[in-house]
C-alpha positions in Angstrom: -31.6 -10.8 154.9 -30.4 -14.1 153.7 -30.1 -15.2 150.4 -31.7 -18.3 148.9 -30.7 -20.2 145.8 -33.7 -22.9 144.5 -32.4 -25.5 142.2 -34.7 -28.5 140.6 -38.2 -28.7 139.1 -38.4 -29.5 135.7 -41.2 -31.5 133.5 -42.1 -35.2 134.9 -45.0 -37.8 134.8 -47.7 -37.8 136.3 -46.4 -40.3 139.1 -43.1 -39.2 138.8 -40.9 -37.7 141.3 -38.8 -34.6 141.6 -36.4 -32.8 144.3 -36.1 -29.2 145.0 -33.2 -27.7 147.0 -32.7 -24.4 148.7 -29.4 -22.7 149.7 -29.4 -20.7 152.2 -27.0 -17.9 153.0 -26.6 -14.8 155.0 -28.1 -14.5 158.1 -28.0 -18.0 158.8 -28.3 -17.8 162.5 -31.3 -15.7 162.2 -33.1 -18.4 160.4 -36.6 -20.1 162.4 -37.8 -21.9 159.9 -37.5 -22.5 156.4 -40.3 -23.9 154.1 -41.7 -24.2 150.8 -44.8 -22.5 149.2 -46.1 -22.6 145.6 -48.8 -21.0 142.5 -50.4 -22.0 140.7 -51.7 -19.8 137.6 -54.7 -17.8 138.5 -54.9 -19.0 142.1 -53.0 -17.4 145.4 -49.6 -18.7 146.6 -49.9 -21.7 149.5 -48.2 -23.2 151.8 -46.3 -26.5 150.8 -44.0 -27.7 153.4 -42.0 -26.0 156.7 -39.4 -27.3 159.2 -39.0 -25.9 161.9 -35.1 -24.7 163.5 -35.6 -27.9 165.6 -37.2 -30.0 163.0 -40.6 -30.2 163.6 -42.6 -30.3 160.1 -45.7 -29.2 158.8 -47.1 -30.0 155.7 -50.5 -29.2 153.2 -53.2 -31.5 153.9 -52.8 -31.9 149.7 -49.0 -33.5 149.6 -49.0 -35.3 153.1 -47.7 -38.2 152.6 -46.3 -37.9 149.0 -43.7 -34.6 149.9 -41.0 -34.6 152.5 -39.3 -31.4 153.3 -35.8 -31.9 155.0 -32.8 -30.3 155.3 -29.1 -30.6 155.8 -27.5 -28.3 158.4 -24.1 -28.4 157.7 -24.9 -27.5 153.8 -27.5 -24.6 155.0 -29.4 -26.3 152.4 -33.4 -27.5 152.7 -34.6 -30.2 150.1 -38.2 -30.9 148.9 -38.5 -34.1 147.7 -41.7 -34.9 145.9 -43.0 -38.4 145.0 -46.4 -39.3 143.4 -47.1 -36.0 141.5 -50.0 -34.9 140.2 -50.7 -32.5 137.3 -52.2 -30.5 140.0 -49.0 -30.0 141.7 -48.1 -27.8 139.0 -46.8 -24.6 139.9 -43.9 -22.3 140.8 -42.5 -23.7 143.5 -40.8 -20.7 145.9 -38.3 -21.3 149.0 -39.0 -19.5 151.9 -36.5 -18.1 155.3 -38.4 -17.6 158.0 -36.4 -15.1 159.9 -39.6 -13.7 162.5 -43.7 -12.8 161.8 -42.3 -9.8 159.7 -39.2 -11.1 158.2 -39.8 -13.7 155.1 -36.6 -14.1 152.9 -38.2 -15.7 149.5 -35.8 -17.1 146.9 -36.6 -17.2 142.8 -39.3 -19.5 142.3 -38.6 -22.7 140.2 -41.3 -24.3 137.5 -42.7 -27.5 138.7 -44.9 -29.3 135.5 -46.6 -32.5 135.9 -48.1 -33.7 132.8 -48.1 -36.6 130.5 
């Protein structure tokens, strides 16, 4: 299994920026991809961005051009840089490590609130 520790999040005004971090430990070598999902109140959890072992990235249309996923391999850490934040970005954000189609490890959620 992979253990994930998430940091970052908080309250920011519209147009502001935040960076989320997700540090992985445990079976690091089994990770094929890592990513971020989010869940707003009353809504289903949705994909935000993923980054594969080879560095290929994928973004939800709603965040393209505003969010950037990246990773620091020596630190086994994945980041989500969020710029130009909008109120509709308000959600609990979750980090995930994908080992296979059936083996996903989730980190704890972190609240991101975009409000003036």
